[in-house]
N, C-alpha and C positions, 0 to 999 in steps of 0.2 A: 574450308574458309566460308564464313558467313557474311552476308551483306551487312555493311555497317549502316545503322539507322538509329535515330534518336527516338526514345519512347514518346508516344503520343500523349500530349497534355491538352485537355480540353480548354485551351485559352485562346484559340484562333477562331476567326469567324467561319461560318459555314461557307462552303465553296460557292454556293449560289449568291452569297452576299459580297464576294470579292470583286473589286473593280478590275478593269482590263489591265494586264501586266504593264503595257506601255504607259498608261496613266500613272501607275505606281512609280515606275522608274523615272518618269519625267519629273514628278514633284520631288522625289528623293534626290535626284541630281540637282535640282534647283536649290534644295535645302543645303546640300553639300557645297554648292557654289558659294553660298553665303558663308558657311563655316570656314572653308579654305581661304576665301578672300579676306576674311577678318585677320588671318595670319599673314598672308603673303602681300597684300596690297600696301600696307604701311612700310614695307622694306625699302622700296625705291625713294620714299620720302624722308628717310632717316637723315640724309645729308642736309636737307632743307631745315629740318627741326634742329639739327646741330648748329646751323647758322643762327637760328632764332634763339636758342636757349644756351648755347655755348658750352655745355658740359656733356661729354660723351657718356659718362655714367648715368646722368639724369635722363638723357635721351634713350639710353639702353633700356630704361624701365618701361618705355612705351611698348617694347616687345616682351620684356621679361614679365611684366604684370599680366599680360594676356596668357603667356605660356604657363605661369604658375596657377592661375585660376582654372585654365583649361585642364591641366593634369589633375588638379585636386578635385574637380567636380565631374569629370567624365564618368567614372564608375558610379558615383553617387546618383547622378541624374539618370544614368542608365538603369540603375536598380529601381529608382522611383518610377521610371517609365514602365518597367516590368510590373510594378505593383498597381499603379493607378492608370495605366494606359499610355502607350508610347506616343500616340498622336497628341494627347492632352499635354504631356510634358514637352514634346517638341514645340507645340504652339507657345507654351509659356517661355521656353528658351528663346524663341524668335522674338517675342515681345521684349524680353530683357536685352537682347542684342540690338533691337531697334532703339530702345531707350539709351543704351550706351553709345550707339553710333551718333544719335542726335546730340547727346551731351558732348562727345568729343568734337563733333563738327562745329558746334556753336560757341566754342571757347578757344582762346589762345593761352589760357593759364595752364601751365604744365601739370599742376596737381589735378585739376578737373579733367584734363585730357587723359591722364593715367587712370583716374577713377572710371571714366567711360570705357577705357580699355579693359579694366577689370570686369565690368559688366559684360563686355563683348566676349570675355574669356569663357563664359558658359557655353559658347558655340562649340567648344571641344567635345561636348556630349552629343552633338548632332550625328557624328559618324556612328557611334555605338547604337544610337536610337534608330538611325537609318537602316543599319544592318538587321536590327531586331524587327523593324517594320517590314523589311523585305521578306524576312522569314515568316512573318505573321500573315502577310496577304498574298504572297506569290505561291503558285503551285509548287509542290515539293521538288519536282524535277527541274525547276528554273531558279531555285534559291542560290545555288553556287554561282550561276551566271550572273544573278542579281548582285551578289557580293562583288564579283569582278567588275561589273559596270560601275558600282558605287565607288570602289577604290580607284578605278580609272578616272572617274569624274573629279576626284579630289586632286589628282595630278594635273588633269587638264585645266581645272579651275585655277590652279597655281600659275600655270603658264599664261592663262588669259589675264590674270590680275595684274601682272607686271606692266604690260604696255598701257593698260587703262590707268593704272596708278601713276605711271610716268607722265602721261598726257595731262591728267588732272592736276598733278603737282606743278608742272611747267606753266600751265595756263591759268589755273584758278587757286593755286596754293595748296599746301599739304592737307589742310583741314577739309578740303573738298572731297578727299577720298572717303571720308566717313559718310557723306551724303550718298555716295554710291553704295556703300555698305548698308545704309538705311533702306535704300531702294531694294536691294537684294533681300533684306529681311522682310519687307512688305510683300514682295512677290512670293517668298517662301510661305508666309502666313496665308496668303490667298490660295496658293496651290495646295498646301497640306490640308487646309480647312475644307476646300471644295472637293478634292479628288480622293482622299482617303476615307475609309469607312469610319463611322462613329466609334469613339473610344469605348471599350467595354467597361461596364460598371465594376469597380473594384469591391471585393468582399473584405478587404483589409481595413481595419480601423486605425486611425492615426495614432491612437494611444498604444497600439500593439506593435508599432514600428520601432526598430532598434535605432533610435535617434542618437544614442551615445556612440554607437559604432561609426556613424557618419561624422559626429563631432570630433572623434579621435582620428579618423582617416584623413580628412582634408588637411588639417595642419601638419600631420606627419609627412604627407607627400610634399607639401609646400616647403617644409623645413629642409628636407633632403634636396629638393631642387634649388632652394636658395643657397645651400652650402656648395652645390656643384657650380652654379653660375657665379656665386660670389668669389670663388677661387680664381676666376678669370677676370673679374672686374677690378680687383685690387682694392686698396683703401680699407675702410672699416669692415666691408663685407668679407674680404679675405681673412682678416684677423678673427672674425667670428665663424669662419668656415667649420672648424672642428666642433665647437660647441653646438652649432646648429645641426651638424650631421649627427652627432651623438644623440641630441634631443630628438631628432626625427626618427632615427633608428629605434630609440627606446619607445617612442610613441607607437611605431609600427608594431613592435613586439607586444606592447600592452593591448593594442587593437586586435592583434591576431589571437591572443589568449581570450579576449572578451568575445570575439566572434565565434571561436571554437566552442565556447560554453553556452552561447545564447541559443535559445530554442528556435528563434526566428530571426537570424542575423540579416542585417541590411545587405551585406556582401558575404555570401556563403563561401568561406575559405575551404570548407570540406569538398564542395563541388568543384572548385578550381584545382584541387589536388588530384583529381582523377587523371587517368592516363592521357587522354586526348588533350585536355585543357593544359595540363602541366607541360607536355611536350610542345604544344602550340605557343605557350608563353615563353618557353625556352628559345624557340625559333625566333620569336619577335625580339627577345633580348639580344640574341646573337646578331641579328641584322642591324638593330639600332646601335649597338656598340661598335659595329664594324662597317659594313658596306654602305650604310646610310650616309657615311661621311664622304663618299667618293666625289660627289659633285662639288662640295665646298673645297676639298683638297685639289681637285683638278682646276677649279676656278683660280685658286691662289697660284698654282703653277703657271697657268696660261697668262696671268697678269704680271708675274714677276719680271723685273728688268732683265734684258738680254745679257748685260754685263756680268750677271751672277753665274753665267755658264749653264743655266738650266731653264730660265724663264723665256717667255716669248713676247712680253710687253704688249699684250693685247688690251684693248680698252674694255671697260666694264660692259659697254653695249654689245660689242662683238662677242665677248665671253657669254653674255646672256643669250644671244642668238644661237650660239653653238650648243647651248644646253637644251634648246627647244626640241630638236629631233630626238634627243635622249628621253625627254619627258614624254613626247608623243609615242615613242616606241614602247616605253614603260607602260603607258596607258593601254596600248594594244595588247601587251603581254598580260596585263591584268584581266582583260576581257577574255582572251584566249584561255588563260588559266582557269577562270571561272567555268567556262564551257567544258574544258577537258576534265576538271575535277568532278563535274556533275556526271560525266560518263565513266571515268576510270578510277575515281577516288583522288584524294589530294596527294598521296605519297609519291606517285610518279612525278607529279609537278614539283614537289619539294626536292626530289632527287635531282631532276634535270636543272632546276633553278639553282640549287646549291652548287652543283658541278660547274654550271656556267659562270656563276659569280666567282667561285674559287679560281678557275682557270683564267678568267679575264683579269682578276686582281693580281694574280701572280705574274701574268704577262705584262701588266702595267708596271710592275716592279722592275722588269727588265727593259721594256720598250716604252719610253716616254720622251723620246728625243725629238718628236715632231708633233705639230698640232694635229695632224691627221691620225696618228697612232693614239693620242690621248682621246680625241673625239670618238674614235671607233671603239676603244676599250671601255670608255665610260658608258657608251651606248649599250655594249654587251652586258656590262655589270648591271645596268638598269633593267634589262630584260630578265636577268637571273633573279635579282633581288625582289622585283615585283611579282615574279612567279611564286617565290616562297612566301612573300608577305600576303598575297591574295589567298594562299592556301591556309594561312593561320586562322582566319575566321571560319573557314570551312571545318577545320579540325576542332575548333572550339564548339561549333554548332553540333558536331557529332558527339561531343561529350557533355552537352548541356541541354536540359529540357527547354522547350520553346518559351516557357513563361519566365526564363531567367537569362535569355539571350543577351539583351542589352547590358545587363549587369556584367556578364563575362566579357563582352566586347569592350566595356568601359575599363575593366582591369587591363585588357590588352593595350589600350591607349595609355594608361598610366605606366605600364612596363616600358612601352616604347619611349615615353617622355624621359623617364629616369635614365634608362640605359643610353639614349641618344645624347643626353647631357654628359654622362660618363665617357662615352666614346669621343665626343668633341674635345673633352679635356685630355684624354689619352693621345689623340692625334696631335693636339697642340704641344704636348710634351715630346712626342716623337719628332715633330718638325723642328722643335727647338734644340734637339740633341746634337745636331750638326748644322752649323750656320756659316753663311758667307757675310762678312762685315763690310758694309759699304761706307760711302762718305757720310760724315756726321754720326758714325757709330750705329747706323741702321742695320738690323740683323735680318737676313733672309735665309730660309731653309736651303740646304745644299742638295745636290743630286742624291747623295747617300740618304739624307733625311726623307726625301720623297720616296725613294725606293723602299725604305723601311716602313713608311706609312702604307703604301700599297701592299707590301708584303704582310703587314699586320691585318689588313682587310681580308686578304686571302686566308690567313690563319683562322680568323673568326668565322669564315664560311665553311671551313673544313669540318667542324663538328656537325653542321647541318647535313652534310653528305653522310657522315657516319650514323647519324640518327635515322636518316631516311632508308638506308639500305636494309636493315632488318625488318622495318615496318612494311616493306613492299609485300611481304608474305601475307599481310593482313588486309590487303586491299580487296575490294569487292570483286566477285567473279562475274564480270560482264554487267551490263545494265547500268543504270544511273545510281549514284550514291545519294540517297534521300537524306536531307538534313533538316527537314521540317515536317511536322505533322506525322502521319503514318506512312509506312513504307509499303 
């Protein structure tokens, strides 16, 4: 067995020019705080916007517009960061987020609010760029731990954003949330600009870039996500679901053929098809389509009326508080996984995480008759799924040269977004398969439906275990697994 390492590519700064690791992690955490807050902080204000604008579908676009732009631009901005310098592209993204936040904060017109959210959507590329920057500037033996800390900070930022957004909405109105996001963007700009080394000068000329590949990729992803989300929104969106899905898939096929033939593709599909990357993207898809739905499913169960025979009638506030320990434990799991993957390789972490997720989900299928059992099992599922999810970028780094890291991490974000949308739709179908009908014809999922949903999550985690078992033989023989620079 040979030690797994990525070929050295002379695209990283010299060791003497690298800043202190704690400075790097501090500013990347700050940037990730901005990115995650752009997604999570508007959620508590949706009810306030619903009172203002009166249309659930229109208000839904406050979130959907962000998610569409985020998924469509993550891989593209990641690739541009690899080409022109990740620090430079990160700064540009934070400037766009700042403009979008100020635009959304200074208007009550729904159209301009959504336009600002679209600009904020480029924040979806911050995670791929942060992972690429950590690999670029951290010592090789600390890169896996850096990945874990960045992913943990994303979970922690989400938990932090909810109470801040609730307070701002209650006291200053929902638009005030965007002033907080603008402040986060300014702090990120200052931190990234001051703490990270200067961006390397690119040898790539703009006319040599595969712009057509980018023009095909973004609308293709957007159409697929519109089709998935439109099927849940109803109305004209649901009627156009299949045409949009077919058009999106056709564009993806055309884009794939174009990128395969291009001498210098913007997103190298041949690189993503290698063993480590392909398996890593498969793991991300399995998690997104299954276990990532656990907190939403559990929240619905906890808030369902008691008379249905399965719910507990908890308030949204109490349910949110019960989610905090799971989020915190998941963050700790990410950090621990990053450290362990650096010592023993990612596959033991994938195996243990997959087994944990599988066992906990199947247990939730049988034991969800008390608040404590749901709380405990969701917490265990979070430990397992974050262990696997933190291993995904480590695997991608093992199969990707350093100068294409953010591109590959951006594709990971796109895969997660698409399959998480598919998973949400599948869970909705499962929960609607067996219902309890209440006064006024309101439908609630039955106990059987919740059991089926948790069982489905367990089934999607089972292939993770089956993938990890044979790969254990390829893990490194002692010592750290280097994923950056030379080994």
